[in-house]
C-alpha positions in Angstrom: -6.2 -17.4 18.5 -6.4 -14.2 20.7 -3.7 -12.6 19.0 -5.8 -12.5 15.7 -8.5 -10.4 17.1 -7.2 -7.4 17.3 -5.4 -7.1 13.8 -9.6 -8.4 12.6 -10.6 -6.4 14.9 -8.9 -3.3 12.8 -9.0 -4.6 9.4 -12.4 -3.9 10.0 -13.4 -0.5 10.2 -10.2 -0.1 7.5 -12.6 -1.9 5.0 -15.8 0.2 6.2 -13.8 3.2 5.6 -12.4 2.9 2.2 -15.6 1.5 1.2 -17.4 3.8 1.9 -15.3 6.6 1.5 -13.5 5.6 -2.3 -15.0 2.7 -3.2 -19.0 4.0 -2.8 -17.9 7.6 -4.3 -15.7 5.7 -7.6 -18.8 3.4 -8.3 -21.8 5.9 -8.1 -18.9 8.2 -10.8 -18.7 10.8 -8.0 -14.8 10.6 -7.4 -13.0 12.7 -5.1 -11.6 14.5 -7.8 -12.4 16.9 -10.5 -12.1 15.2 -14.1 -9.8 16.3 -16.4 -10.5 20.2 -17.9 -11.1 20.6 -21.9 -8.1 22.5 -22.1 -6.1 19.8 -20.6 -8.0 17.9 -23.6 -7.4 20.5 -25.7 -3.5 19.7 -25.0 -3.5 16.2 -25.4 -4.7 16.0 -28.3 -2.3 18.3 -30.2 0.1 16.8 -28.4 -0.7 13.4 -30.0 -0.9 14.9 -33.9 2.5 16.5 -33.4 3.8 12.5 -32.3 1.5 11.3 -35.1 3.0 13.8 -37.6 6.4 13.2 -36.5 6.2 9.5 -36.6 5.4 9.5 -39.9 7.2 12.2 -41.4 10.6 10.4 -40.2 12.0 7.5 -41.8 14.6 5.3 -40.4 18.0 4.8 -41.8 18.3 1.9 -44.6 22.1 1.2 -43.9 23.0 0.1 -40.1 27.4 1.5 -41.1 25.6 5.5 -42.1 24.5 5.7 -38.5 26.6 7.9 -36.4 29.6 5.6 -34.2 28.1 5.1 -30.3 31.8 4.9 -28.3 30.7 3.3 -24.6 33.9 4.4 -22.3 
């Protein structure tokens, strides 16, 4: 039983410190880091639009034999 006191004594302050420094600020919408800026949002929007355009612009070949060969050597 005496071998459990040290791990429990170390775990309790670590859990309290994690709650106080990490979990509590995030629960109140006060994260330690800043959110993505408007520049990043516009870049993400442009990338999503380009991906959407590329996916709908290309069509896969209908005949599987018309694809180039893959030679695994």
